[in-house]
C-alpha positions in Angstrom: -22.2 -16.6 29.0 -26.0 -16.7 29.1 -26.0 -14.8 32.4 -23.6 -12.3 30.9 -26.0 -11.8 27.9 -28.9 -11.3 30.3 -26.9 -8.8 32.4 -25.8 -6.9 29.3 -29.5 -6.9 28.1 -30.6 -5.4 31.4 -27.7 -2.8 31.3 -28.8 -1.9 27.7 -32.4 -1.5 29.0 -31.3 0.9 31.8 -29.2 2.9 29.3 -32.2 3.1 26.9 -34.3 4.6 29.8 -31.6 7.2 30.4 -32.0 8.2 26.7 -28.8 10.3 26.8 -26.6 7.2 27.1 -28.6 5.2 24.5 -25.6 5.1 22.0 -23.5 3.4 24.7 -26.4 0.9 25.3 -26.1 -0.2 21.7 -22.5 -1.4 22.4 -23.7 -3.4 25.5 -26.7 -4.9 23.4 -24.3 -6.0 20.6 -21.9 -7.7 23.1 -24.9 -9.3 24.8 -26.3 -10.5 21.4 -22.9 -12.1 20.6 -22.6 -13.8 24.0 -26.2 -15.0 23.9 -25.8 -16.5 20.4 -22.5 -18.2 21.3 -24.0 -19.6 24.5 -27.1 -20.9 22.7 -25.0 -22.6 20.1 -22.7 -24.1 22.7 -25.6 -25.4 24.9 -27.4 -26.7 21.8 -24.5 -29.1 21.2 -24.3 -30.3 24.8 -28.1 -30.4 25.4 -28.1 -28.0 28.4 -31.0 -25.7 29.2 -31.0 -22.5 27.2 -33.6 -20.5 29.0 -31.3 -17.9 30.5 -29.2 -17.6 27.3 -32.4 -17.3 25.2 -33.8 -14.7 27.6 -30.6 -12.7 27.5 -30.5 -13.0 23.7 -34.1 -11.8 23.2 -33.6 -8.9 25.7 -30.4 -7.8 23.9 -32.1 -8.1 20.5 -35.1 -6.0 21.6 -32.8 -3.5 23.3 -30.6 -3.4 20.3 -33.5 -2.4 18.1 -34.9 0.1 20.6 -31.5 1.6 21.1 -30.8 2.0 17.4 -34.2 3.7 16.9 -33.6 5.9 20.0 -30.1 6.8 18.9 -31.5 7.8 15.5 -34.0 10.1 17.2 -31.2 11.6 19.4 -29.2 12.3 16.2 -32.2 13.9 14.5 -32.9 16.0 17.6 -29.3 17.1 17.8 -29.3 18.1 14.2 -32.6 20.0 14.6 -31.2 21.8 17.7 -27.9 22.6 15.8 -29.9 24.0 12.8 -32.1 26.1 15.1 -29.1 27.6 16.9 -27.3 28.1 13.5 -30.3 29.9 12.1 -30.6 32.0 15.2 -27.0 33.1 15.0 -27.2 33.8 11.2 -30.4 35.7 11.6 -29.0 37.7 14.4 -25.8 38.3 12.3 -27.9 39.3 9.3 -30.0 41.7 11.3 -26.9 43.2 12.8 -25.4 43.6 9.3 -28.6 45.2 8.0 -28.7 47.6 10.9 -25.1 48.5 10.3 -25.8 49.0 6.6 -28.7 51.3 7.3 -26.6 53.3 9.8 -23.8 53.7 7.3 -26.2 54.8 4.6 -27.9 57.4 6.8 -24.6 58.8 8.1 -24.0 60.4 4.7 -27.0 62.6 5.3 -27.8 62.8 9.0 -25.2 65.5 9.8 -27.0 67.9 7.6 -30.3 67.9 9.3 -31.6 71.0 11.1 -30.8 74.6 10.5 -27.8 74.8 8.1 -25.9 77.2 6.0 -26.5 77.1 2.3 -22.9 75.8 1.7 -23.8 72.8 3.9 -27.0 72.3 2.1 -25.1 72.2 -1.2 -22.8 69.5 0.2 -25.9 67.5 1.3 -27.4 67.9 -2.2 -24.1 66.7 -3.7 -24.1 63.6 -1.4 -27.7 62.9 -2.4 -26.9 63.3 -6.1 -23.9 60.9 -5.8 -26.0 58.4 -3.8 -28.9 58.5 -6.3 -26.5 57.7 -9.2 -25.4 54.3 -7.7 -27.5 53.3 -4.7 -30.8 51.3 -4.8 -32.0 53.6 -1.9 -32.7 56.9 -3.6 -33.3 60.1 -1.7 -36.0 62.4 -3.0 -35.4 66.1 -2.5 -38.2 68.6 -1.8 -37.6 72.4 -1.8 -40.5 74.5 -0.4 -42.8 71.5 -0.8 -41.9 70.8 -4.5 -39.8 67.8 -5.6 -36.5 69.0 -7.2 -33.5 67.3 -8.8 -30.5 67.7 -6.4 -28.2 69.0 -9.1 -30.7 71.6 -10.2 -31.5 72.7 -6.7 -27.8 73.3 -5.9 -28.0 76.3 -8.4 -30.9 77.8 -6.4 -29.3 77.5 -3.0 -27.4 80.6 -1.7 -24.3 79.8 0.2 -25.0 82.7 2.7 -28.7 81.8 3.3 -29.8 79.6 6.2 -32.0 76.6 5.5 -33.9 74.1 7.5 -33.3 70.5 6.5 -35.7 67.7 7.6 -34.9 64.1 6.7 -37.5 61.3 6.6 -36.9 57.5 6.6 -38.6 54.7 4.8 -40.0 51.6 6.6 -36.6 49.9 6.5 -35.0 52.9 8.2 -33.2 54.3 5.2 -33.3 58.1 4.6 -35.5 58.5 1.6 -36.7 62.1 1.6 -35.0 65.5 2.3 -37.2 68.6 2.8 -35.3 71.8 2.4 -36.8 75.2 3.3 -35.3 78.7 3.7 -35.0 79.6 7.3 -36.6 82.7 8.5 -33.4 83.6 10.4 -32.0 85.2 7.2 -28.4 85.0 6.1 -25.4 83.8 8.0 -22.1 85.6 8.5 -20.1 82.3 8.7 
C-alpha cells in the first residue's frame, strides 16, 4: 500500500502540472493519503520500515494542498471568464437594443426630410408634437431660423406650398432638431 500511495502521489503531481486535470488529481491525492495512512499504521504495529509509505503520504499530502489551491484558482478563473463573456454579450445586446431604439425613434421623422409638400410638413409637425408630449427625446422645430412650437407652426404652413426640411441629430443619434424653410420652387399641384 505504501508503493500505491507513492504512485498516486506522483500521478497527483503530474496532474497538478497539467493544471487542467488538477481537480482529478485531488481524487488521486485523497486516495493516496488514505492508503499511506493505513500502511503507516499497519507497519507501525508490525515494526516494518515506513520510508516508502511516509514518502507517499507526504507527497500525497503536499499534492492534495497544491491541487486544492490550484482547483480554487481554476474555479476563480472560470468564473472570471464566464463573467467577461456574459458582460460582453449583455453589452452587445444592450448596444443593439439602443441602436434599435434610436432607429425606431428616428423613423417617425426621417421620411419627411428633404423637399416636401406643406401637407407632409404638417404631418411631421403633428408627429413632433405628439413625440414631445410623451418622449424624453424632444425635437425642437425651427421655421426660417426661429424656434417655433409645432402646433403653432402648423397654422402657418400652407398645404400647397413646398418646404425644405432638414433634420439634425444629437450626440446619441436621436433626431433633436427640425429646420423648416419655404422652398423657392413655389407651390405644388399634388
